[in-house]
C-alpha positions as CSV (number, residue, x, y, z in Angstrom):
1,X,-14.5,-40.1,33.7
2,X,-14.7,-39.0,37.3
3,X,-16.6,-36.2,39.0
4,X,-13.6,-34.4,40.3
5,X,-12.2,-34.3,36.7
6,X,-15.3,-32.4,35.6
7,X,-14.8,-30.0,38.5
8,X,-11.2,-29.4,37.3
9,X,-12.2,-28.8,33.7
10,X,-14.8,-26.2,34.8
11,X,-12.3,-24.4,37.0
12,X,-9.7,-24.1,34.2
13,X,-12.4,-23.0,31.8
14,X,-13.5,-20.3,34.3
15,X,-10.1,-18.8,34.8
16,X,-8.3,-19.8,31.6
17,X,-5.4,-20.4,33.9
18,X,-4.2,-23.6,35.6
19,X,-2.6,-21.9,38.6
20,X,-5.7,-19.9,39.5
21,X,-7.9,-22.9,38.9
22,X,-5.7,-25.0,41.2
23,X,-6.0,-22.4,43.9
24,X,-9.8,-22.3,43.7
25,X,-10.3,-26.0,44.0
26,X,-7.4,-26.3,46.5
27,X,-5.2,-28.8,44.8
28,X,-1.8,-28.7,43.3
29,X,-1.2,-27.5,39.7
30,X,0.5,-30.7,38.8
31,X,-2.4,-32.8,40.1
32,X,-4.8,-30.6,38.2
33,X,-2.8,-30.9,34.9
34,X,-2.4,-34.6,35.4
35,X,-6.2,-35.3,35.9
36,X,-7.2,-33.1,32.9
37,X,-4.6,-34.9,30.8
38,X,-5.9,-38.2,31.9
39,X,-9.5,-37.2,31.0
40,X,-8.3,-36.0,27.6
41,X,-6.6,-39.3,26.9
42,X,-9.8,-41.1,27.9
43,X,-11.9,-39.0,25.6
44,X,-9.3,-39.1,22.8
45,X,-9.4,-35.3,22.2
46,X,-7.9,-32.1,23.6
47,X,-10.2,-29.9,25.7
48,X,-7.8,-27.0,26.0
49,X,-5.3,-25.2,23.7
50,X,-2.2,-24.6,25.8
51,X,0.5,-22.0,25.2
52,X,3.1,-20.5,27.5
53,X,0.9,-17.5,28.0
54,X,-2.7,-18.7,27.9
55,X,-5.1,-21.6,28.1
56,X,-8.2,-21.6,25.9
57,X,-11.0,-24.1,25.3
58,X,-11.0,-26.0,22.0
59,X,-14.4,-26.3,20.2
60,X,-14.7,-29.8,21.7
61,X,-13.8,-28.4,25.1
62,X,-16.5,-25.7,24.9
63,X,-19.1,-28.4,24.1
64,X,-17.8,-30.6,26.9
65,X,-18.0,-27.7,29.4
66,X,-21.7,-27.2,28.5
67,X,-22.5,-30.8,29.4
68,X,-20.2,-30.7,32.5
69,X,-22.0,-27.7,33.9
70,X,-25.3,-29.5,33.5
71,X,-24.0,-32.6,35.1
72,X,-22.6,-30.7,38.1
73,X,-25.8,-28.8,38.5
74,X,-27.8,-32.1,38.7
75,X,-25.3,-33.5,41.2
76,X,-25.8,-30.4,43.4
77,X,-29.6,-30.9,43.2
78,X,-29.3,-34.6,44.1
79,X,-27.2,-33.7,47.1
80,X,-29.7,-31.1,48.2
81,X,-32.5,-33.5,47.9
82,X,-30.7,-36.1,49.9
83,X,-29.9,-33.5,52.6
84,X,-33.5,-32.7,52.8
85,X,-34.3,-36.4,53.4
86,X,-31.7,-36.5,56.1
87,X,-33.3,-33.4,57.7
88,X,-36.7,-35.2,57.6
89,X,-35.3,-38.1,59.4
90,X,-33.9,-35.9,62.2
91,X,-35.7,-32.6,61.8
92,X,-37.9,-30.3,63.9
93,X,-41.2,-28.6,63.1
94,X,-42.9,-26.0,65.2
95,X,-46.6,-25.4,64.7
96,X,-48.5,-22.5,66.0
97,X,-52.2,-23.3,66.5
98,X,-55.3,-21.7,67.8
99,X,-57.1,-23.5,70.7
100,X,-60.2,-24.5,68.7
101,X,-58.4,-26.7,66.3
102,X,-59.0,-29.4,68.8
103,X,-62.7,-29.3,67.8
104,X,-61.9,-30.0,64.2
105,X,-60.2,-32.9,62.3
106,X,-56.9,-31.0,62.2
107,X,-55.5,-33.0,65.1
108,X,-56.0,-36.1,62.9
109,X,-53.8,-34.4,60.3
110,X,-51.1,-33.8,62.9
111,X,-51.3,-37.3,64.2
112,X,-51.2,-38.8,60.7
113,X,-48.2,-36.8,59.8
114,X,-46.3,-37.7,62.9
115,X,-47.1,-41.4,62.3
116,X,-45.7,-41.2,58.8
117,X,-42.7,-39.1,59.8
118,X,-41.7,-40.2,63.3
119,X,-38.2,-38.8,63.0
120,X,-39.6,-35.2,62.9
121,X,-40.0,-33.8,66.4
122,X,-43.2,-31.6,66.4
123,X,-43.8,-28.8,68.9
124,X,-47.2,-27.2,69.2
125,X,-47.6,-23.6,70.5
126,X,-51.1,-22.4,71.2
127,X,-51.8,-18.6,70.8
128,X,-54.4,-16.3,69.3
129,X,-54.3,-15.5,65.6
130,X,-52.6,-12.2,65.7
131,X,-49.8,-13.4,68.0
132,X,-49.3,-16.5,65.8
133,X,-48.7,-14.4,62.8
134,X,-46.3,-12.2,64.7
135,X,-44.4,-15.3,65.8
136,X,-44.4,-16.6,62.2
137,X,-43.1,-13.3,60.8
138,X,-40.3,-13.4,63.5
139,X,-39.5,-17.1,62.5
140,X,-40.3,-18.3,66.0
141,X,-42.6,-20.9,64.5
142,X,-42.5,-22.7,61.1
143,X,-46.2,-22.6,60.3
144,X,-49.4,-21.2,61.8
145,X,-52.9,-22.7,61.8
146,X,-55.2,-19.8,62.4
147,X,-58.4,-18.1,61.3
148,X,-57.0,-15.0,59.6
149,X,-56.5,-14.9,55.9
150,X,-56.3,-11.2,55.1
151,X,-54.0,-10.3,52.2
152,X,-50.5,-9.9,53.6
153,X,-47.4,-10.0,51.4
154,X,-45.4,-11.6,54.2
155,X,-47.5,-14.8,54.2
156,X,-48.9,-17.4,52.0
157,X,-52.3,-18.7,53.1
158,X,-53.7,-22.2,52.3
159,X,-57.3,-23.0,53.2
160,X,-57.8,-25.9,55.5
161,X,-61.4,-25.7,56.8
162,X,-64.5,-23.9,55.8
163,X,-67.2,-23.3,58.4
164,X,-69.8,-20.7,59.6
165,X,-70.7,-19.0,62.8
166,X,-73.8,-20.0,64.9
167,X,-75.5,-18.3,67.8
168,X,-75.4,-20.2,71.1
169,X,-77.9,-19.3,73.8
170,X,-79.4,-20.6,77.1
171,X,-82.5,-22.8,76.5
172,X,-84.7,-20.1,78.1
173,X,-83.5,-17.3,75.9
174,X,-86.2,-15.6,73.7
175,X,-84.3,-16.7,70.6
176,X,-83.7,-20.2,71.8
177,X,-86.4,-21.8,69.7
178,X,-85.8,-19.9,66.5
179,X,-84.8,-21.8,63.3
180,X,-82.5,-18.9,62.4
181,X,-81.7,-15.4,63.6
182,X,-80.8,-12.3,61.6
183,X,-77.6,-10.7,62.8
184,X,-79.4,-7.3,63.2
185,X,-81.6,-8.9,65.9
186,X,-78.5,-9.4,68.1
187,X,-77.8,-5.7,68.5
188,X,-78.9,-5.6,72.2
189,X,-77.5,-9.0,73.3
190,X,-74.8,-9.4,75.8
191,X,-71.9,-11.3,74.3
192,X,-69.3,-13.7,75.6
193,X,-66.6,-13.6,72.9
194,X,-63.1,-14.8,72.2
195,X,-60.3,-12.2,72.7
196,X,-59.9,-9.3,70.3
197,X,-56.7,-10.8,68.9
198,X,-58.6,-13.8,67.6
199,X,-59.7,-14.1,64.0
200,X,-63.1,-15.3,65.3
201,X,-63.6,-12.0,67.1
202,X,-62.5,-9.9,64.1
203,X,-64.9,-11.7,61.7
204,X,-67.8,-11.3,64.0
205,X,-67.0,-7.6,64.6
206,X,-66.8,-7.0,60.9
207,X,-70.2,-8.7,60.4
208,X,-71.8,-6.6,63.1
209,X,-70.4,-3.4,61.7
210,X,-71.8,-4.3,58.3
211,X,-75.2,-4.7,60.0
212,X,-74.9,-1.3,61.6
213,X,-73.9,-2.0,65.2
214,X,-71.1,-2.9,67.5
215,X,-71.6,-6.0,69.7
216,X,-71.8,-5.5,73.5
217,X,-69.1,-7.7,74.9
218,X,-69.3,-8.4,78.6
219,X,-66.8,-11.2,78.9
220,X,-63.7,-12.0,76.8
221,X,-62.7,-15.7,77.1
222,X,-60.4,-18.0,75.1
223,X,-61.7,-21.3,76.5
224,X,-64.7,-22.8,74.7
225,X,-65.9,-24.8,77.7
226,X,-65.9,-21.7,79.8
227,X,-67.8,-19.7,77.2
228,X,-70.4,-22.4,77.0
229,X,-70.6,-22.7,80.7
230,X,-71.4,-19.0,81.0
231,X,-74.0,-19.3,78.3
232,X,-75.5,-22.2,80.2
233,X,-75.8,-20.0,83.3
234,X,-77.6,-17.4,81.1
235,X,-74.9,-14.7,81.6
236,X,-75.1,-13.9,77.9
237,X,-74.9,-15.4,74.4
238,X,-72.0,-16.3,72.3
239,X,-71.1,-17.1,68.7
240,X,-68.9,-20.0,67.7
241,X,-67.9,-21.9,64.6
242,X,-70.5,-24.6,63.9
243,X,-68.0,-27.5,64.1
244,X,-66.9,-26.3,67.6
245,X,-70.3,-26.8,69.1
246,X,-71.4,-29.7,66.9
247,X,-70.6,-32.2,69.6
248,X,-72.4,-30.4,72.4
249,X,-75.4,-32.4,73.7
250,X,-76.3,-30.0,76.5
251,X,-80.1,-29.7,76.9
252,X,-79.5,-26.3,78.5
253,X,-78.1,-24.5,75.4
254,X,-79.4,-23.9,72.0
255,X,-77.5,-23.6,68.7
256,X,-79.1,-21.3,66.1
257,X,-78.0,-20.5,62.5
258,X,-77.2,-16.8,61.8
259,X,-78.2,-14.9,58.6
260,X,-76.6,-13.7,56.6
261,X,-73.9,-16.4,56.9
262,X,-70.7,-15.4,58.7
263,X,-68.1,-17.6,57.1
264,X,-65.2,-19.0,59.1
265,X,-62.0,-20.1,57.3
266,X,-59.2,-21.9,59.1
267,X,-56.0,-21.5,57.1
268,X,-52.4,-22.7,57.2
269,X,-50.0,-19.8,57.0
270,X,-46.3,-19.9,56.1
271,X,-43.8,-17.2,55.3
272,X,-43.9,-16.0,51.7
273,X,-40.6,-17.2,50.4
274,X,-39.1,-20.2,48.7
275,X,-36.4,-20.8,51.3
276,X,-38.5,-23.0,53.6
277,X,-37.1,-25.7,55.9
278,X,-37.2,-29.2,54.5
279,X,-39.5,-30.4,57.2
280,X,-42.0,-27.7,56.5
281,X,-41.9,-28.5,52.8
282,X,-42.8,-32.1,53.6
283,X,-45.6,-31.0,56.0
284,X,-47.1,-28.8,53.3
285,X,-46.9,-31.6,50.7
286,X,-48.3,-34.1,53.1
287,X,-51.2,-31.8,54.1
288,X,-52.2,-31.5,50.5
289,X,-52.3,-35.2,50.0
290,X,-54.1,-35.7,53.4
291,X,-56.8,-33.2,52.4
292,X,-57.4,-35.0,49.1
293,X,-57.8,-38.2,51.0
294,X,-60.3,-36.7,53.4
295,X,-62.3,-35.3,50.5
296,X,-62.4,-38.7,48.8
297,X,-64.0,-40.4,51.8
298,X,-66.5,-37.8,52.9
299,X,-69.7,-36.9,51.1
300,X,-69.7,-33.3,52.2
301,X,-66.2,-32.4,53.0
302,X,-65.4,-29.4,55.2
303,X,-61.7,-29.4,54.2
304,X,-60.6,-28.1,50.8
305,X,-57.5,-28.6,48.8
306,X,-57.9,-25.4,46.9
307,X,-54.5,-23.8,46.1
308,X,-52.6,-26.6,47.7
309,X,-52.0,-28.7,44.7
310,X,-50.9,-25.9,42.4
311,X,-48.8,-24.0,44.9
312,X,-47.0,-27.0,46.4
313,X,-45.7,-28.6,43.2
314,X,-42.4,-26.8,43.6
315,X,-41.8,-28.3,47.0
316,X,-39.4,-31.3,47.3
317,X,-39.2,-34.1,48.2
318,X,-42.2,-35.7,46.6
319,X,-43.8,-38.2,48.9
């Protein structure tokens, strides 16, 4: 029994006609008849009842067709899976990222993935959150790592990093020695904030509005080092994610917790459909496994695997 013989049987069963079946599979009618006859001789039973006017499946033929369809479907899946592995060996992946991911352990994820899949060429594009989602929607990037997780039917969001905002001031600022500060106490402060298109800006704006005021923004800046430099010179204060300023050892600035807590969530966003590129499927699957590994080696993990395991089971290939 050969694969092309199964294909021939399915074509004849579909059309109940040898001529039309031969045309569909692009072979001669004589070759088609010969191969089906050969298969019937091998099986020791007729699959079709032939007359001068029609071709019909025998009961055995109908049973055979059921199995043949299942076999051909599995063969198609096997070919698709292998094609995905070929794409992985020679594929491309474009990641849109926000600038502050460099202050987290996400670069370790990217490096680890690249080391395990050196055949995939990775391209990083740095933009603010809103622009990244526009690019993702337009298929200009494959995935976005950003800080916006508002419900949106166009995207699926997977949490990567949980954090919170902190206040950063000059060491001479009146609030500099406080153990914490209530957000309402910041109403009259002059702020150096990230651009309005950033998720960080939006989350802080929402927190201020909930407290009954709008922050006074005197400088908009996307570069953390520049923001901290302006705070150091006492131009104003800023708010940043705690992991962003965790490595700062500058004696001229102070880092102060804010109450109530303003949560920061870095997410991985993909288009909300099942027709994802093979390289992206592998990246999502690898990210899930990498997060689990990180959680197992840290006492207080900042990265969470929530949603990843359940959502990514349908992605192939399994690593």
